[in-house]
C-alpha positions, 0 to 999 in steps of 0.5 A: 534873651536872657536877664536877671531883674527884681521880681517886685520891679518887674511885677509891678510893671506887668500888672500894670501892662495886663489893663492895657492888653486883650483880656477876653481872647487868650488867642490874640497876640494883645493878650500878651506883653512884649518884652526887650531885653537890652543894654542894661534896661528892659522895655515893657510893651501892651496893648489891646488896640485901643490902648497901650502901655510902654515901660522901661526898668533896668535889669542886668542883660545877659543875652540881649533879645526880644519875645511875647508871653501871655500877660496874665499867665507871667503875672500869676507866676510873679505873684508866687515868686519870692522878692529876690531876684529871678532870671529870666531866660527864652530858648526853644519858644519858652521862657524860664523863669526861676528865682537866683536865691537857691529857691528850687522853683523853675517855671516854663512860659510858652512865647510867641513869635514877637515879630507878630506883636503890633506895633504900638502909637506913639507922638511927637515928644513937642506935643507934651504938657505937664501938669500937676498929678494931684489936681489932674487926678481930682477932676478926674474923681469929681466929674468921670463919675457922671459918664453915661454908660449907654453905649448908644450914645457913645460920646458921652462913654468918656470924659470931654476935655478942652482948654477954657479961659486958659484953664482946663474944664473936664465935663461928663454927662449921662443926660439926667447929672452934669459935672464940671470942673474947671481948674487952673495950673500952674503950668502953661496949657497949651491951645489943644482940640476939644478931645472926649476921653474914654473914663478907662483910660483916665482912671487907668492914669489915675492908678498909675500916677503917684498924685506927686509932681508932674506928668506929661500930657499929649493930645492929638486928633486920634490919640491921647497921650500920657507920660509918667516918670518911664512910663508911657500910656495912650487911648484912642480917643471917643469919635463924636459932637459933645453936647453944648454942656455950656447951655445945660448950666443955669447961669441965674439961679434964684434960690440957695438952701445950704446944709452940711454934707454929712447930714445930707449923706446920712439923711439919704442913706437912712431914707434910701432904706425904705424907697422903691428899688426902681425908681430909687426916689426920694423927696426933698422938702426945703423949708427956712426951718429946715429941709425934709428928706423923704422915701417911702416903699408900699411894701415895707414902710416910709421914713423922713428925717429933718436936718438943719438948713439956710435957706431963704426961698419958698417952701418947694418939693423937689424929687431925686433919685437918690443915687444920682444925688449922693454921689456928687454930694460924696465928692464935695470936699467942704463942710457944707454945701448948696442946691440952687435952683429957680422952680422945683421942676427945672435943672439943681446946680449943687455947689460946694460953700463956698464955690469952688471950681466945681459944679454939678447939674442935676435933673429932679424927677417929675413929682 
């Protein structure tokens, strides 16, 4: 095998491929990346047996062929090379890498028999449907932070996605908070079975996408696939029965307290300095005259701040884990937000003001 290509173009693809390879076990064949050179195209494949990556870039084919090479070592080498055309050639189980600009660099990287590399999963092209990258990425950003890290409830470690009323719905929860986004797309969304997608896959998809234009998504009973330009990525789905999230979202709420996002962010940042590090408990006192945010630490002291609000309900003292409260507030892309509730001990709903197509449900701590 022998080909010439731009260092920058192959480096970008190997960087993406590394995230889909087995990095913990250097002895596994899945720690390698598969390179297939033919007809002035280089196809790059990587898999850890749970996720997969395929990409193609133009090259100058001199001798067609296939090989596999350590993914992380190849990337480390490419990062040190000049931004010029690079010649790659394999002989005697070694991949020789050298710039063709006259730089006196010659690197030999051991290769492995490509026939040992596992087959990557494919999907019928007819199953793909298009979605706007920007809107999909925004949905991921507004929900994925709420997934659980508790592996004993593995079905909560992913993002639940379904078609609901002709729109795309995304849900994430860890049992203490829930993030929900229900968005209409310009593109028609075909019917598909609801699935739980690993959050890592969605984050990698977001990293690979440009945020402009559309991409294609395909869902099968066992896998999810995404196609962006010349790149295709896929992942196994998470098995299990996702909880009925609709029952968690309160339908009727008696009281609304509206305030500035920036005011609450600053108040929580200040108060969190003097709270117990284990419980992370802060108090939010709702009052028509203002919202008082307070916290205390037996060792260091206490602090409080009052911020202006619009509120006509009764005085209420609510206790929150400040991390669980602050994260969804930071995701709100409006100047104002509101906390809606029935009683201080029941689930609270945090919404942008004016309301949009997403919301957050948060359980208060016991006072």
